[in-house]
N, C-alpha and C positions, 0 to 999 in steps of 0.2 A: 635489523630494521625495526623501528618502533612506530606503531600506528595507534591512533586513538579515534574511536567512533563516538560521536555525541549525537544522541537522537532521543526521540520520544516514542519508545517501543511499546506502546500500549496494546498493540495488536500482535506483538511477539513475532515479528518478522526480522527485524534488524539484527538481532543477535546472531543470525546465520552468517552475516558478514564477518563478524569476529571469529566465529568457529572456523570459517574457511581460511582466514588469515593464520590462525593458530595451527591449522592443519599443514600450512606451508612453513611452519617453524618461525613465524614472525611474532614478535612480542606485541600483542594486541590487547588493548583495554577498551572497555565500553562504559560510558556514562549514560545511563538510562534516565533522562530527566523526568520522565513520567512518574518515576518512583519517589522523586523528591517531595517532601512534605514540610511546609513551613508551619511552625507552631507559634501562635500569638502568645506574647508574654502575659497579657491581661486583656480584659474587655476594652480597656482604654486604648491599648495598642491596636486592636481590631477596628475600633471606631476611628482612630486617627488615620489608619490606612485607607479606610473608606473615604474619608475627607480628601486625602491626598490623591486618590484615584479620580475622584469626581472633579476636583477643582484645579489640580496641578499635574494631572496625567502621570503620577508617580505611584508605583506599586512596590511595597516592601517585599512582597512574596517573590516578585520577579528579580528584584535586586539581590535578595538572599540566594536565589537559584543561580544567578550569574556569578556571585562570589563563590558559591560551592563549586561550580564547574571550573572556574579559573584556578582555585586552590587545588582541586583534584589533579588537574593537568600539570600544574607546577610540581606537585608531589611526585608524579611519575617522571618528570624531567622532559627535556626538549625532545620533540617528536619529529620523525622523518615525514610523517603526514598526519593531518587531522581531517577527518571527514565529518561534516555536520549535516544531519538530515532534519528538515523543518527549520531552516535558519531564520525564518520570520519570527520565531518565538523569542529571540533575545535582541538586545540593542546593537546597533552598529559599533558603538564604543567597545562593548565587550568582545565582539567579533574581532576587532582590530587588536585587542590585547591577546586574544587566543592566537591570532596569526603570528605574533612575535614568538610564540612557543613552538613553532613548527616550520620545517623547511618548505612544505607544501600545505596550503590551506584550501580544502575542497568542500564543495556542497553538492548534495543530491536532493532533488525535489521530485517526490512521487505524488505530488498534488499540483493542481493548476495554480499559477500565479494570479489567476482571476479570482480564485477563492482565498488564497493566502499571499497577498502582494509582498514582493521583496524589492521594490523599486529603490529603496534606500540602501540596498546591499549589492546592487548589480555592478557598480563601478568601484574599483579600488579596494575591495575586501578579499575576495576569493581569487586564488590562482586559476581555478577552473570550476565552473558550475555545470553539473550534469542534470539533465531533466528527462523525464519520460514523456513529456507532453510536446507533441510535434508543433503545435501553435506557438508555445513559449520558446521553443528552440529557434524557430524562424524569427520571432520578434526580437529576442534578446541575444541572439547568437550564442546560446548555450550549446554544450556538447550533448548530443542525443545518446541516451542509453535507456533501454526498457527496464522494467522490473525483471526478476530472475527466477529460474527454477531452483528452489532451495531443497527439494527432497530427491531421494533416489528414484530413478526411473522404475516404474512398475510394469509388469506384463499386462497385456490386455485381458481384463477380467471384470465381471460384475455379476451380482446375483439378482439385481432388480433392474427393470427397464425404465426406471423413473428418471425424472428431471429434478436436479437438486440445486438449492441455493440457500444461503444464509445472508440476510440483508438488513442493514439498519433502516429504521422507519424514517424516511425523508421524502423528498420530492418524487422518488422512484416508486413509492408504494402503490399509487393508483394504477400504474401500469402492471405491477406485480399482481394486484388484485384482479385486474381484467384478464391477465394471462391465466390465473388460477381458474377463473370462470370458464375460459375457453377450453383449457385442458380437461376440466371436469365434464363439460358437455360432450367432448370428443373422446371421453374414456381413456385419456392419456395419463398414466400414473405420474405423480410428482410429490416431492417433499420440500416444502418451503418453510423457512423459519424467519420471522421478523423480530428484530431486536430493537428495543427502545424503552423509554421511561413509561410509556402508556400504550396499550393496544388501541389501534384505531377502531372507531365504532363500526365501520363497515367491513371489518376484516373477514375474508372468506373463511367459511367453516373449516376448510382443510389446510389453512395456513396456521402453523403453530406459532406461539408468541413467547418471547422471553425478555425479561427486563435486564438480564445479566449478559455481559459481553461474553461471546463464545470464541475461544482461541482455536487456532488451526489444529493443534494436537487432539482436541476434543472432537474433531470432525472426521477423523481418519476412517471410521467405519462407514460413514455416509459417503465419503470420497470413494472408497473402494467398492461399495455396493451399487452406486448409481451409474447409469450409462451415459448421462448427459449432464454437464454443468451449465447452469444459467448464470449469465453475467449481465447486469444492468448498469449502464454507464451513468455516473453522476453528472449533474448539470455543470457545464464549463470544463469537462474533462475531455482530453483527446489521447491520453495515454492508456495503457493496458493494465488492468488490475492484476493482483496476485492470483485471482481465481483462474485467469487464462493460463498462467504458468503452472498452476496446480493441475489443470486439465492436461497440459502437455506432458507433465511428468507421469500422470496416471493413465495417459493415453485414452482420454475420454473425449467425446464430442462436445461441442460448445454451441449454445444458443445465446446470442448477445445482441444488444442494441448499440454496440460500439462500431460505427461504420468504418472507423480508421483501421480496424483489424485487417481489412482487405488489402492494405498497403504493405503488410509484413510477408516475408518470404515463406513463412510456415502456413499461410492461408491456403486452405483447400476447401472448396464449397461442399465437398462430401463430409468433411469433419466439422465445419463451422457454418452455422445458419445465422444470418443477420436479419433482425427484425426492425422495422421502423415503428418507433413508439407513437408516432403521429398518424399511423395508418391502421386499417383493420388487421387484426391478427390472423395470420394464415400460415400454418406449419405443414409443409409437404410431408405426407406419410412416408414417402420413400426415404427422407432424411432420417426418420426414426428407425427404419428397418435396416439400412445398409450398415455394414461394419466399419469401424474406425480404420483409417489408412495410416500406418505408421510414418513418421517423418524420417527423411534421410538423416543419418548420424551427424553429418557436418552441420546441418541446420539446427538440429536439436542441441548440439554442444554449444552453439553460438549463444543460447539463452540460459545456460547453466550458471550457477553462482561462481563456479570455478573461472569461467571466462569473464564474468562481471568483475570479480575482484582483480583479475589480471589486467583488465582494461582500465579500470578506475585508478589503480595504484601503479600502473605502468610496470608490472612485474615481468 
C-alpha cells in the first residue's frame, strides 16, 4: 500500500501520521509544504508578483508550490491514498489533478472552516473529508474524528504542582493574563509562555515571552513536571487541540475554556475543569488537590494515533 500525506507541518505534529503508517510497513511519504521556499529570480520578478497578487489574484509562489507538490507525487507514482491537511491552501484545480494520482483522495481539517473556508472544495473533490470540529461536521456532513495521542502513555508523575501552557499571542491573551493574575493572588503556581512577534504591553510579570515558535519535543520537561495543562480555545473552534491529547498521554489534569470537551467519553470532572472566559474566574481548590483518575484502556486507545490511522485509511 502506498500513502502520501501533504500538509503544512509547521508545528511538527503531522509527521507522526507518516511514522505510524511506516510502523505498519506501509510505503508512506510526506510533503511538508511549510518547508517549501520560493526564490524570486530578480527584483522585477518580485515586483511583478506583487502586481499580479493585487490586481489579478495570482501568486507565483502558490503556483510554484502547487507545481512542486504535483511533480513530487508523480515521481512517487500512483497512490492508494493521499491525505491533505489544510486543503484551503491550494486551488481546486490542483486538488483535482492530485485526485487523479490516487485511488482515495482524503482531507483532514484540524481548524475551523470559519477560520479557513473550504466551500470551494466541499463538493466533487475529496472522497472523504474528516474534521475535528463538531459544528463543521454537522454543517457540511464531514466525517468526525478528533486529533490524536501521538506519544507513548506515561505513568502518573510530576515534580511541580504548577499549571502549564504555551500559547500564541492572539485573542486568547487577555484571558490568559487575567488567569495569571488570579493564580498569583491565590498563590497557585503556574508556568505560562506566550509566543508571538511582540510581547504585549500589559503582559503579567510571571508570563514568559518568546518570539520563536516552540516545538512539542522542546516541551517534554515541562509536560512531565507539571500537574495540570491549560488549554484555551481559539475563536470559532469547537474541536479539541493537541494539548488535550498530550494531557491524556501524560495523565495530567486539564483546565480548559473549551466547553465541547464535556461531550467526549473521556470527560471526567475530577480530571477536567471547564472555565467560562466570559465569567469571573473561580477554581475550586479541591480540583487542584485530588489526584488524576486514569482512563479505562478502551477509551484511551480510541484516541491514539494507531486507531486514528486505522480509521482514516480503513486499515
